[in-house]
C-alpha positions as CSV (number, residue, x, y, z in Angstrom):
1,M,-11.2,-22.1,-3.5
2,N,-12.0,-20.3,-6.7
3,K,-9.4,-18.4,-8.4
4,R,-10.5,-14.9,-7.8
5,K,-10.4,-15.7,-3.8
6,K,-7.1,-17.4,-4.6
7,I,-5.8,-13.8,-6.1
8,D,-7.4,-12.3,-3.9
9,F,-5.3,-13.8,-1.0
10,Y,-1.9,-13.8,-2.9
11,F,-2.7,-10.5,-3.2
12,F,-3.4,-9.9,0.8
13,L,-0.4,-11.9,1.4
14,F,2.0,-9.6,-1.1
15,S,0.9,-6.1,0.4
16,I,2.1,-8.1,4.0
17,F,4.9,-8.5,2.3
18,I,5.7,-4.9,1.4
19,L,4.1,-3.9,4.9
20,L,6.5,-6.2,6.6
21,L,9.5,-5.1,4.7
22,L,8.6,-1.1,5.7
23,V,8.3,-1.9,9.2
24,F,10.7,-2.0,12.3
25,P,12.5,-5.5,12.1
26,V,12.7,-6.3,8.8
27,F,13.7,-2.1,8.0
28,S,16.3,-2.2,10.5
29,L,18.4,-4.4,7.3
30,G,17.8,-1.5,5.5
31,N,18.0,1.5,7.9
32,N,21.3,2.3,7.1
33,V,23.0,5.2,5.5
34,S,26.4,4.3,5.0
35,P,26.1,2.7,1.1
36,I,25.3,5.7,-1.5
37,I,23.2,4.8,-4.4
38,L,22.6,7.0,-6.9
39,G,23.1,9.8,-5.4
40,I,21.1,8.6,-2.2
41,P,21.6,7.1,1.0
42,F,20.2,2.9,1.5
43,S,17.3,3.8,3.3
44,L,16.2,6.1,1.0
45,F,16.8,3.9,-1.6
46,W,15.5,0.7,0.1
47,I,11.9,2.6,0.8
48,I,12.0,3.4,-2.9
49,S,12.9,-0.2,-4.2
50,C,9.7,-1.2,-2.1
51,I,7.4,1.4,-3.4
52,I,8.1,0.1,-7.0
53,F,8.6,-3.6,-6.0
54,Q,4.8,-3.2,-5.1
55,F,4.1,-0.9,-8.0
56,F,4.5,-3.9,-10.3
57,G,3.4,-6.3,-8.3
58,I,0.2,-4.6,-8.1
59,L,0.1,-4.8,-12.2
60,A,1.0,-8.1,-11.9
61,F,-2.2,-9.2,-9.7
62,L,-4.2,-6.4,-11.6
63,L,-3.5,-8.4,-15.2
64,L,-4.6,-11.9,-13.7
65,D,-7.6,-10.5,-11.8
66,K,-8.7,-9.1,-15.6
67,D,-8.8,-12.5,-17.3
68,T,-11.6,-12.9,-14.6
């Protein structure tokens, strides 16, 4: 497997991981209102943190792919 296909495969796995964090079975872990973080409910903080995590992950994959 060449480097390009490896990066594509890992990006696919990363995208599936983020998707799983935002759908029912795993999202139920973060689907709470009670802990208020930065003035927002925990469920909204969960979604925002997933989006930020995905942004930095895409930046990392972009930097890895720039070398090829």
